[in-house]
DRENKEGU-8908 format. One line per 4 residues: number of its first residue (from 1); their letters; for each residue x, y, z of N, C-alpha, C, O, CB. Coordinates in steps of 0.1 Angstrom, whole numbers. Glycine has a CB too. Layout:
NUM) a) X/Y/Z/X/Y/Z/X/Y/Z/X/Y/Z/X/Y/Z ~ ...;
***
This chain:
1) xxxx) 910/-256/58/910/-245/55/909/-238/68/906/-246/77/902/-242/46 ~ 910/-221/72/912/-218/85/898/-215/89/889/-213/81/922/-208/88 ~ 897/-216/104/886/-210/108/884/-198/114/894/-192/118/881/-217/114 ~ 868/-192/118/868/-177/121/878/-179/135/880/-190/139/851/-170/123;
5) xxxx) 882/-165/141/886/-164/153/881/-158/165/886/-156/176/895/-160/152 ~ 866/-155/159/853/-151/172/844/-152/166/845/-154/154/852/-136/179 ~ 833/-152/173/820/-153/173/812/-144/158/816/-133/153/815/-146/189 ~ 802/-152/153/799/-146/141/785/-137/148/776/-142/154/795/-158/127;
9) xxxx) 785/-120/145/781/-112/143/765/-115/141/763/-119/130/788/-106/135 ~ 754/-115/150/746/-113/146/733/-104/144/729/-106/155/745/-119/149 ~ 726/-98/139/712/-90/141/705/-93/140/696/-85/143/707/-83/136 ~ 699/-107/137/683/-114/138/673/-103/154/663/-95/153/686/-138/145;
13) xxxx) 683/-106/168/677/-103/177/667/-87/173/656/-83/176/689/-103/189 ~ 677/-81/165/669/-66/167/659/-65/149/656/-55/141/686/-48/169 ~ 656/-77/149/647/-75/134/653/-75/125/646/-73/114/641/-65/130 ~ 665/-78/124/668/-80/109/667/-87/99/670/-99/101/674/-79/108;
17) xxxx) 666/-85/89/664/-99/76/668/-98/62/662/-103/52/647/-103/73 ~ 682/-90/63/691/-88/51/701/-86/60/699/-80/71/688/-77/39 ~ 712/-89/57/727/-84/65/736/-87/51/732/-93/41/732/-96/83 ~ 749/-83/52/761/-83/42/775/-95/46/784/-88/51/768/-67/43;
21) xxxx) 777/-101/46/787/-107/58/798/-113/46/796/-112/34/779/-123/72 ~ 809/-118/51/823/-123/45/821/-139/43/814/-143/53/836/-118/56 ~ 823/-147/37/826/-161/41/838/-160/47/848/-153/45/826/-172/29 ~ 835/-168/54/851/-172/62/858/-188/65/869/-193/69/848/-166/78;
25) xxxx) 842/-193/61/850/-208/60/835/-217/56/823/-216/58/859/-215/79 ~ 843/-227/48/833/-233/41/834/-249/46/844/-254/41/835/-230/25 ~ 827/-257/52/828/-270/56/820/-281/50/808/-282/55/826/-269/68 ~ 823/-291/40/820/-300/36/813/-307/46/816/-310/57/829/-305/30;
29) xxxx) 804/-309/41/796/-322/50/795/-336/47/798/-338/35/780/-320/52 ~ 790/-349/56/791/-362/50/782/-363/38/785/-369/28/788/-372/60 ~ 768/-355/42/761/-350/29/758/-348/17/749/-350/8/760/-345/28 ~ 767/-344/18/771/-337/6/771/-321/2/776/-314/-7/763/-342/-2;
33) xxxx) 765/-320/10/757/-308/17/772/-296/23/782/-302/27/744/-317/33 ~ 773/-283/24/779/-274/27/778/-267/36/773/-257/30/781/-269/21 ~ 779/-263/51/781/-256/57/788/-242/58/798/-242/65/781/-262/61 ~ 784/-227/51/790/-218/53/790/-208/63/779/-206/68/789/-214/46;
37) xxxx) 799/-203/66/804/-195/78/804/-180/74/812/-175/66/819/-200/84 ~ 795/-173/79/800/-157/75/803/-149/92/800/-153/103/785/-146/65 ~ 813/-133/85/816/-131/97/799/-121/106/797/-116/117/833/-123/95 ~ 793/-121/94/780/-115/102/767/-121/96/769/-127/85/778/-97/101;
41) xxxx) 753/-121/102/749/-126/90/731/-128/101/730/-132/113/760/-142/83 ~ 721/-123/93/708/-120/95/702/-133/101/696/-134/112/700/-113/83 ~ 703/-141/96/697/-155/99/695/-163/112/704/-161/120/703/-163/91 ~ 688/-169/113/682/-172/127/685/-186/127/678/-193/119/666/-169/130;
45) xxxx) 692/-190/131/693/-204/132/688/-217/148/685/-213/159/709/-205/127 ~ 690/-228/143/683/-236/153/693/-233/166/703/-227/163/681/-252/149 ~ 690/-235/175/692/-234/188/698/-248/195/691/-256/201/678/-231/192 ~ 708/-250/195/713/-262/205/707/-265/212/702/-277/212/723/-262/212;
49) xxxx) 705/-256/223/704/-261/236/690/-260/241/688/-264/253/714/-255/246 ~ 679/-254/236/665/-251/232/662/-247/218/662/-237/211/660/-239/240 ~ 660/-265/214/656/-258/198/640/-255/196/633/-262/190/659/-270/184 ~ 637/-241/203/619/-237/201/622/-232/188/624/-241/179/609/-223/214;
53) xxxx) 623/-222/185/624/-217/175/631/-225/157/643/-227/156/629/-207/182 ~ 623/-227/147/629/-233/135/636/-220/124/631/-209/123/617/-242/128 ~ 648/-227/116/661/-216/114/651/-210/104/641/-215/100/680/-222/109 ~ 656/-199/102/648/-187/90/651/-198/80/659/-207/81/657/-168/86;
57) xxxx) 641/-193/67/643/-196/53/650/-184/45/649/-172/47/630/-201/47 ~ 654/-189/39/662/-176/29/677/-182/20/682/-193/20/670/-162/42 ~ 679/-171/13/691/-176/5/705/-164/11/706/-155/19/687/-175/-15 ~ 711/-170/4/728/-160/2/728/-161/-11/729/-171/-18/745/-167/8;
61) xxxx) 728/-149/-14/735/-140/-26/747/-134/-26/753/-127/-18/728/-128/-28 ~ 752/-141/-38/765/-134/-43/766/-132/-61/767/-141/-70/779/-146/-37 ~ 763/-117/-64/760/-111/-77/750/-120/-79/742/-124/-71/772/-110/-89 ~ 752/-123/-92/740/-134/-100/738/-151/-93/730/-160/-95/747/-137/-120;
65) xxxx) 749/-149/-86/742/-163/-77/736/-168/-62/738/-165/-51/750/-172/-76 ~ 728/-175/-67/723/-173/-49/723/-188/-48/722/-197/-56/704/-164/-45 ~ 724/-190/-32/724/-200/-22/714/-202/-15/714/-197/-4/733/-198/-13 ~ 703/-210/-18/694/-212/-9/695/-216/3/703/-225/6/687/-217/-13;
69) xxxx) 689/-213/10/691/-225/25/687/-234/25/676/-235/18/688/-222/38 ~ 691/-245/32/683/-258/35/685/-256/50/678/-265/55/688/-273/29 ~ 690/-250/56/691/-251/68/697/-239/77/702/-230/71/695/-261/69 ~ 697/-241/94/707/-228/93/709/-233/111/698/-230/117/700/-207/86;
73) xxxx) 722/-240/120/724/-247/126/730/-234/139/729/-222/136/731/-258/119 ~ 735/-237/152/742/-232/163/754/-243/159/752/-255/159/735/-232/179 ~ 766/-236/155/777/-246/158/795/-239/169/797/-228/174/781/-250/139 ~ 798/-244/169/807/-245/182/820/-248/173/819/-256/164/801/-258/194;
77) xxxx) 833/-242/176/849/-242/172/860/-244/181/866/-237/188/854/-230/166 ~ 860/-260/180/875/-260/197/883/-271/190/881/-283/186/868/-267/220 ~ 896/-261/191/907/-269/189/907/-277/176/907/-289/174/908/-278/201 ~ 906/-267/166/904/-271/153/894/-278/143/896/-280/131/911/-275/154;
81) xxxx) 883/-282/153/874/-290/147/856/-283/148/853/-280/160/876/-306/156 ~ 850/-281/142/835/-277/139/823/-285/140/818/-294/133/835/-275/126 ~ 818/-280/152/804/-293/156/788/-281/152/784/-270/153/805/-298/183 ~ 786/-295/147/773/-288/143/763/-292/150/763/-303/155/768/-291/130;
85) xxxx) 748/-282/153/741/-289/159/741/-298/165/753/-300/168/735/-291/156 ~ 732/-308/171/735/-322/185/747/-320/183/751/-314/193/729/-340/183 ~ 758/-322/174/767/-330/180/776/-316/188/788/-317/192/776/-339/167 ~ 771/-307/189/780/-294/195/778/-297/211/768/-295/217/773/-276/191;
89) xxxx) 789/-301/217/788/-306/234/785/-297/241/778/-299/250/800/-311/240 ~ 790/-283/239/787/-272/252/778/-262/246/775/-261/234/802/-263/260 ~ 774/-256/256/763/-246/252/772/-230/254/782/-226/260/747/-247/264 ~ 761/-224/242/766/-211/242/779/-201/249/781/-205/260/757/-207/244;
93) xxxx) 785/-193/248/796/-187/257/804/-196/264/813/-190/270/789/-179/268 ~ 804/-209/265/815/-217/266/831/-213/266/835/-211/255/813/-225/257 ~ 838/-211/274/853/-209/275/858/-215/265/854/-226/262/859/-214/287 ~ 868/-211/258/877/-211/242/873/-221/235/880/-229/229/894/-215/242;
97) xxxx) 856/-219/236/852/-221/220/845/-206/213/843/-195/219/838/-235/220 ~ 843/-210/197/841/-201/188/828/-205/187/825/-217/187/849/-202/175 ~ 817/-196/186/801/-199/181/794/-191/170/787/-180/171/792/-198/194 ~ 797/-198/159/791/-193/150/779/-196/142/773/-205/148/797/-192/143;
101) xxxx) 774/-192/132/761/-197/127/763/-206/115/772/-202/108/751/-186/123 ~ 758/-216/111/762/-221/105/750/-227/90/741/-236/91/769/-229/115 ~ 754/-218/77/743/-218/69/747/-228/59/757/-227/51/739/-203/63 ~ 736/-242/60/733/-252/54/725/-250/42/713/-250/40/728/-260/63;
105) xxxx) 740/-249/29/735/-252/15/736/-266/12/741/-275/19/742/-245/3 ~ 728/-265/-4/732/-283/-12/738/-276/-24/734/-265/-29/715/-298/-17 ~ 749/-287/-25/757/-281/-41/766/-272/-38/768/-269/-26/748/-272/-52 ~ 773/-266/-46/785/-254/-46/782/-245/-35/772/-239/-33/785/-244/-60;
109) xxxx) 793/-244/-27/790/-231/-20/802/-215/-21/814/-217/-23/789/-237/-3 ~ 800/-206/-20/808/-198/-22/815/-196/-21/816/-205/-12/808/-192/-20 ~ 830/-190/-21/843/-188/-20/850/-189/-9/848/-201/-7/844/-177/-24 ~ 857/-187/0/859/-182/13/863/-165/4/868/-162/-7/874/-192/23;
113) xxxx) 859/-157/15/865/-145/9/854/-140/0/855/-128/-3/880/-148/1 ~ 846/-145/-4/835/-138/-11/826/-129/0/825/-132/12/825/-149/-20 ~ 819/-120/-7/812/-111/-1/793/-113/-5/787/-108/-14/819/-96/-6 ~ 790/-121/4/778/-123/2/764/-112/8/768/-103/15/778/-135/7;
117) xxxx) 750/-113/6/742/-109/11/734/-121/17/737/-131/11/735/-101/2 ~ 725/-123/27/717/-128/34/704/-118/33/703/-106/36/724/-130/47 ~ 693/-128/29/678/-124/20/672/-136/32/672/-148/28/677/-130/-4 ~ 667/-134/43/655/-141/51/639/-136/43/633/-125/40/656/-134/70;
121) xxxx) 635/-153/41/619/-145/45/614/-136/53/615/-135/65/610/-151/51 ~ 611/-132/49/601/-114/59/590/-120/67/587/-118/79/589/-100/45 ~ 583/-127/57/570/-128/63/566/-139/71/556/-140/78/561/-128/53 ~ 577/-152/67/580/-162/74/584/-162/86/578/-169/93/586/-166/70;
125) xxxx) 596/-152/92/602/-145/101/592/-138/112/591/-136/124/609/-136/94 ~ 586/-134/99/574/-120/111/566/-131/118/565/-132/131/558/-105/99 ~ 556/-142/108/552/-154/114/558/-159/128/552/-158/139/554/-164/105 ~ 567/-162/125/576/-169/136/575/-161/150/569/-163/161/593/-169/131;
129) xxxx) 582/-150/146/582/-136/163/573/-141/169/571/-147/180/578/-116/161 ~ 562/-136/157/543/-131/169/541/-152/171/536/-155/182/518/-116/152 ~ 543/-158/166/545/-173/177/555/-173/186/551/-180/196/548/-186/170 ~ 567/-168/187/575/-166/200/572/-160/209/572/-164/221/586/-162/199;
133) xxxx) 570/-147/206/559/-133/215/546/-138/223/543/-134/234/550/-120/203 ~ 539/-148/214/526/-150/217/527/-163/227/517/-167/233/516/-152/204 ~ 542/-170/230/546/-182/235/550/-178/247/548/-186/256/556/-189/228 ~ 556/-168/250/562/-164/263/551/-156/267/549/-160/278/575/-157/263;
137) xxxx) 542/-147/265/532/-142/270/518/-155/276/510/-156/285/528/-130/258 ~ 519/-160/269/510/-179/269/516/-182/282/508/-188/290/514/-195/254 ~ 525/-180/285/535/-188/300/531/-182/309/524/-187/318/551/-187/301 ~ 535/-169/307/531/-159/317/517/-157/323/514/-155/335/535/-148/313;
141) xxxx) 510/-159/314/496/-158/316/492/-175/326/484/-175/335/490/-157/297 ~ 501/-187/320/493/-196/325/499/-202/342/495/-211/349/494/-206/313 ~ 509/-192/345/515/-191/354/508/-184/363/506/-187/375/525/-189/353 ~ 503/-174/356/494/-164/367/478/-170/373/471/-168/383/489/-148/357;
145) xxxx) 476/-181/360/462/-192/360/463/-199/373/453/-200/380/460/-205/346 ~ 474/-204/378/480/-210/387/484/-208/391/494/-215/390/484/-216/388 ~ 488/-197/401/490/-190/410/489/-196/427/500/-199/432/481/-182/406 ~ 476/-198/433/468/-200/436/473/-218/439/469/-222/450/458/-194/428;
149) xxxx) 478/-224/433/482/-241/427/495/-243/439/498/-255/437/490/-241/405 ~ 502/-239/447/512/-244/448/513/-243/464/507/-233/466/522/-238/441 ~ 518/-249/476/513/-250/490/531/-250/492/535/-253/504/501/-266/496 ~ 543/-246/482/553/-245/491/562/-230/482/563/-227/471/562/-262/491;
153) xxxx) 565/-226/489/576/-213/483/582/-221/469/587/-232/471/593/-208/497 ~ 581/-216/457/590/-218/443/596/-206/436/593/-194/439/581/-225/433 ~ 604/-210/428/609/-200/416/598/-189/411/587/-193/409/613/-208/402 ~ 602/-173/409/587/-167/405/593/-166/391/605/-165/390/579/-150/413;
157) xxxx) 585/-166/382/584/-161/368/592/-144/365/602/-140/372/567/-161/364 ~ 587/-138/358/593/-126/353/582/-115/359/586/-104/363/594/-126/336 ~ 572/-119/361/561/-112/370/561/-113/385/555/-107/393/548/-118/366 ~ 569/-120/386/565/-125/402/559/-134/408/561/-137/420/558/-118/406;
161) xxxx) 549/-143/398/542/-152/399/545/-170/404/555/-171/396/536/-151/388 ~ 544/-179/409/555/-192/410/555/-196/393/547/-192/385/547/-208/422 ~ 567/-204/389/569/-200/374/567/-221/373/575/-230/372/590/-188/369 ~ 550/-221/374/549/-229/367/554/-237/354/558/-248/355/542/-226/367;
165) xxxx) 553/-231/343/555/-233/330/576/-233/333/581/-242/327/546/-219/320 ~ 583/-228/338/599/-232/343/601/-245/344/609/-253/338/603/-227/356 ~ 592/-247/353/597/-264/365/591/-272/357/598/-282/354/590/-267/384 ~ 571/-273/350/573/-281/344/571/-284/330/563/-292/325/569/-286/348;
169) xxxx) 581/-276/321/581/-278/311/593/-288/306/605/-289/308/579/-267/306 ~ 580/-298/294/593/-309/287/597/-305/273/606/-310/267/588/-327/285 ~ 587/-295/266/586/-291/253/580/-278/248/568/-276/248/581/-300/248 ~ 589/-269/242/583/-259/236/584/-261/223/592/-270/218/588/-247/240;
173) xxxx) 576/-254/215/578/-253/198/576/-243/194/564/-239/198/570/-260/189 ~ 584/-232/186/575/-222/178/570/-226/167/577/-235/162/582/-210/174 ~ 559/-223/159/554/-218/144/546/-210/141/541/-202/149/548/-225/139 ~ 545/-210/132/545/-196/124/528/-191/129/517/-195/124/548/-198/103;
177) xxxx) 529/-180/140/519/-174/142/516/-186/153/504/-186/152/510/-171/129 ~ 519/-194/161/514/-201/167/527/-211/179/539/-211/178/505/-207/155 ~ 521/-218/189/534/-222/200/525/-235/201/515/-237/194/539/-211/218 ~ 531/-246/212/530/-256/211/540/-261/227/552/-263/227/535/-258/196;
181) xxxx) 532/-261/236/543/-261/250/537/-271/255/525/-270/256/543/-246/262 ~ 543/-286/261/545/-296/271/548/-295/284/560/-290/287/554/-304/268 ~ 537/-298/295/542/-296/302/536/-312/314/524/-316/316/541/-281/303 ~ 552/-319/320/545/-330/327/542/-327/343/548/-318/348/555/-342/326;
185) xxxx) 533/-333/349/526/-329/359/529/-341/369/520/-347/374/510/-328/355 ~ 541/-345/373/542/-358/380/551/-356/397/549/-347/406/551/-369/367 ~ 559/-367/397/559/-368/413/566/-355/416/564/-351/427/567/-381/421 ~ 576/-346/405/587/-339/409/580/-329/414/578/-325/426/597/-337/399;
189) xxxx) 574/-324/401/562/-307/406/556/-309/422/559/-303/432/542/-305/394 ~ 548/-322/420/539/-327/430/548/-321/444/543/-314/453/536/-344/428 ~ 559/-327/444/571/-326/456/573/-309/456/574/-303/467/589/-336/450 ~ 573/-305/447/577/-292/448/565/-284/456/566/-273/461/581/-286/433;
193) xxxx) 555/-290/456/547/-284/463/534/-282/454/524/-280/461/553/-273/469 ~ 532/-282/438/521/-282/428/512/-290/434/513/-301/440/525/-287/415 ~ 502/-284/432/487/-291/436/477/-299/422/469/-293/416/475/-277/442 ~ 479/-308/419/475/-310/405/458/-313/405/452/-316/395/485/-324/400;
197) xxxx) 455/-311/417/438/-309/412/433/-294/407/421/-291/404/428/-313/425 ~ 445/-284/407/441/-273/407/440/-271/390/437/-261/383/451/-264/416 ~ 442/-282/386/437/-290/369/427/-291/365/423/-289/353/438/-302/366 ~ 419/-295/377/406/-307/375/398/-292/366/395/-294/354/395/-315/397;
201) xxxx) 396/-279/372/387/-277/360/396/-271/354/403/-263/359/375/-269/361 ~ 397/-275/340/409/-269/334/401/-255/327/407/-244/328/417/-281/321 ~ 389/-256/320/384/-243/311/378/-232/321/370/-223/319/372/-247/299 ~ 385/-235/334/385/-222/343/398/-217/345/400/-206/350/378/-225/357;
205) xxxx) 409/-225/341/424/-224/344/423/-214/327/424/-202/328/435/-244/346 ~ 422/-220/314/419/-220/303/414/-205/308/423/-197/310/410/-232/297 ~ 403/-203/309/396/-188/313/403/-180/316/403/-168/311/387/-187/322 ~ 411/-184/328/418/-169/337/432/-164/327/435/-152/327/427/-176/358;
209) xxxx) 438/-173/319/451/-173/310/443/-166/304/445/-156/312/458/-186/301 ~ 433/-161/294/425/-161/280/422/-146/284/420/-138/275/410/-173/276 ~ 421/-141/298/415/-131/302/426/-122/303/427/-111/298/406/-133/314 ~ 436/-129/310/452/-124/311/457/-118/298/459/-106/296/462/-136/315;
213) xxxx) 459/-126/289/461/-122/275/455/-113/272/463/-103/272/458/-129/265 ~ 439/-108/268/430/-99/260/438/-89/267/444/-81/260/411/-100/262 ~ 441/-88/283/444/-78/292/451/-72/287/448/-61/283/449/-79/302 ~ 460/-77/287/482/-72/283/480/-67/271/484/-56/267/497/-88/282;
217) xxxx) 472/-76/262/476/-76/244/469/-66/241/472/-60/231/471/-89/233 ~ 459/-62/249/447/-49/243/454/-34/252/451/-23/247/426/-54/249 ~ 461/-34/263/472/-21/266/479/-23/257/480/-11/253/480/-19/280 ~ 485/-27/250/498/-24/244/511/-29/251/512/-33/262/500/-11/242;
221) xxxx) 521/-27/244/535/-26/254/549/-26/243/546/-34/234/537/-43/266 ~ 555/-23/242/567/-24/235/579/-35/239/584/-38/250/572/-11/237 ~ 581/-41/225/590/-57/231/604/-51/227/604/-39/222/586/-76/221 ~ 611/-56/228/630/-56/222/638/-69/229/635/-74/240/641/-39/227;
225) xxxx) 649/-72/220/659/-82/225/672/-72/234/680/-66/228/665/-91/212 ~ 670/-74/245/683/-65/253/690/-77/252/687/-88/252/683/-59/271 ~ 704/-69/249/717/-74/248/729/-68/249/729/-58/242/718/-79/239 ~ 742/-71/256/750/-66/259/762/-67/250/771/-60/253/750/-68/270;
229) xxxx) 764/-75/238/772/-75/224/765/-81/214/755/-88/212/784/-83/225 ~ 771/-76/208/761/-83/192/770/-99/188/768/-102/176/764/-69/173 ~ 774/-104/193/779/-117/191/767/-126/193/757/-122/199/791/-121/201 ~ 770/-142/186/760/-151/187/759/-158/201/750/-166/204/762/-160/175;
233) xxxx) 769/-153/210/772/-163/222/764/-153/230/755/-158/237/790/-167/227 ~ 767/-138/231/760/-130/239/750/-132/249/741/-139/244/756/-124/233 ~ 746/-129/259/730/-136/266/722/-121/260/727/-110/258/729/-139/288 ~ 707/-127/259/696/-123/250/686/-122/259/683/-132/266/693/-132/239;
237) xxxx) 682/-113/260/671/-109/270/659/-103/262/661/-92/256/676/-99/281 ~ 641/-112/263/635/-108/257/623/-99/271/617/-103/280/632/-120/247 ~ 624/-80/263/617/-73/272/604/-69/268/601/-67/256/624/-63/275 ~ 595/-69/278/585/-63/274/574/-56/284/571/-59/295/581/-73/267;
241) xxxx) 570/-46/273/563/-34/284/549/-43/289/539/-44/282/558/-16/275 ~ 548/-49/300/527/-52/299/524/-45/307/533/-40/313/519/-67/304 ~ 511/-42/310/502/-35/318/507/-40/331/507/-32/340/488/-36/314 ~ 510/-50/333/508/-63/346/527/-63/356/531/-66/367/504/-85/336;
245) xxxx) 537/-55/341/550/-52/346/559/-55/335/553/-58/325/553/-60/358 ~ 576/-55/334/580/-56/331/588/-65/327/599/-66/332/580/-50/333 ~ 585/-76/316/597/-90/321/613/-91/312/618/-82/305/585/-109/317 ~ 617/-102/313/631/-97/318/633/-114/313/635/-120/324/633/-90/338;
249) xxxx) 633/-125/300/632/-134/301/646/-140/293/648/-137/281/618/-137/298 ~ 653/-145/298/663/-152/288/656/-155/274/645/-159/273/668/-167/295 ~ 666/-152/263/658/-155/247/664/-159/239/659/-152/230/653/-146/240 ~ 669/-164/234/677/-165/219/671/-165/210/677/-168/199/683/-176/215;
253) xxxx) 658/-161/208/647/-163/193/644/-146/188/650/-137/192/626/-172/198 ~ 634/-145/178/630/-133/177/613/-132/176/605/-141/174/637/-126/165 ~ 611/-118/179/601/-114/181/592/-101/179/600/-92/182/602/-117/190 ~ 581/-96/176/575/-84/176/578/-73/181/584/-73/191/566/-86/181;
257) xxxx) 576/-61/176/582/-48/183/574/-45/190/577/-35/196/585/-36/176 ~ 560/-50/193/553/-43/199/538/-51/203/532/-55/193/552/-32/191 ~ 533/-53/214/522/-58/217/507/-56/205/498/-65/203/520/-51/231 ~ 509/-40/199/496/-38/196/495/-42/175/486/-39/166/492/-19/203;
261) xxxx) 509/-49/174/508/-57/163/499/-72/164/499/-79/154/523/-61/161 ~ 494/-74/171/486/-86/175/471/-82/175/468/-74/184/490/-92/190 ~ 461/-86/168/443/-89/170/443/-96/183/438/-88/191/433/-101/157 ~ 447/-106/189/445/-120/196/455/-124/198/465/-124/191/438/-130/190;
265) xxxx) 455/-130/211/466/-140/216/456/-154/227/453/-151/238/481/-128/227 ~ 454/-161/224/446/-174/227/454/-185/230/464/-188/224/437/-178/215 ~ 449/-192/242/450/-206/245/441/-215/244/429/-212/243/453/-208/257 ~ 445/-228/243/439/-240/243/445/-248/254/457/-250/253/440/-247/229;
269) xxxx) 440/-251/261/446/-265/272/439/-278/268/428/-280/264/442/-264/290 ~ 450/-287/270/444/-302/270/450/-310/281/462/-308/282/446/-310/255 ~ 445/-318/288/450/-325/299/450/-343/297/439/-347/296/442/-320/311 ~ 459/-352/295/457/-362/298/468/-369/307/478/-364/311/455/-366/289;
273) xxxx) 462/-386/310/476/-394/319/481/-399/311/474/-405/302/476/-404/331 ~ 497/-398/311/512/-406/313/516/-410/319/517/-405/330/521/-403/312 ~ 522/-424/314/533/-434/327/530/-427/340/540/-426/347/553/-432/325 ~ 524/-423/344/518/-425/359/518/-411/363/517/-407/375/528/-434/371;
277) xxxx) 518/-399/350/517/-388/353/505/-377/345/496/-384/341/531/-385/352 ~ 504/-368/342/495/-356/336/507/-353/327/518/-354/330/489/-340/347 ~ 500/-350/313/501/-337/305/494/-332/301/484/-336/295/505/-337/298 ~ 500/-312/303/494/-307/301/499/-302/289/511/-300/289/491/-303/311;
281) xxxx) 489/-297/274/494/-291/265/487/-277/260/475/-272/259/495/-302/255 ~ 498/-273/257/490/-253/255/494/-250/239/504/-247/234/502/-237/268 ~ 482/-250/235/483/-244/224/484/-229/222/479/-222/231/473/-248/219 ~ 490/-224/213/485/-205/214/489/-206/200/498/-211/193/495/-189/226;
285) xxxx) 477/-199/200/476/-186/187/476/-176/188/470/-171/197/468/-184/179 ~ 485/-169/176/492/-157/175/477/-151/162/473/-157/153/513/-159/168 ~ 473/-141/165/463/-134/152/471/-119/150/471/-111/159/442/-132/157 ~ 476/-118/137/482/-105/137/472/-96/131/461/-99/126/494/-103/130;
289) xxxx) 478/-84/134/467/-70/128/469/-69/113/481/-68/110/471/-52/134 ~ 459/-70/100/464/-69/90/474/-64/85/469/-54/88/459/-68/86 ~ 482/-62/81/490/-60/71/504/-56/76/513/-50/70/485/-52/62 ~ 503/-64/90/515/-56/99/524/-71/98/535/-71/104/510/-49/119;
***
């Protein structure tokens, strides 16, 4: 069965939760499921390189036939082979590869050439978008709250503060209306100039971050994903007009459209000792305005 000759066109970065596309390939998987490739989709897949935001829930619809999504993953095609999810050995945009959204379904799949509608669970998408927006805001607030903890110059974040988040992050996971980020404070970070004692008064750090978050949220600001092409592998950037400045953060996920959709954003910090280092966990909660 032939493969597509170009990347999947994706509309989820613009906030779309429905789309119409043509089935260009169906791959039978070893577990009995099928990977359906469309030429265009509104479905957000799990990103292989940074799997922070989970896949959308939803359906593929062809007339009276409804195919519930079991999963959606990023895939890549090279030399006649489709690699899915963790099996994809390269990053998006690698020359010579075609990058696709694989819609994973159980049971029979729509035929190649069929025109199908994608219908994403819009409420869950909005909740994940709120969690992702809050996650970025919290990372910037944490960087600012720890700006005086460095003894050496390091890379800056989107607002010009030392980038603790980028330098210490271990894992980041987006959940509906929340996120959890885990940071490691070990020898490597100390060599870069971070002073672990800055975390000794954790309630004070948490308060500084929460004060900034409320300041930014209450001021409002537009949010969008900037991109120079509609293909899956095109570079995308989270742009938010904060009172502290305009952000420019690479991001493949989905987001709210304005900070005024949020009623509150708060973080809780927890610190534990692990394997000769310290592990900081930041749990971020986003409360949305009712009806938004």
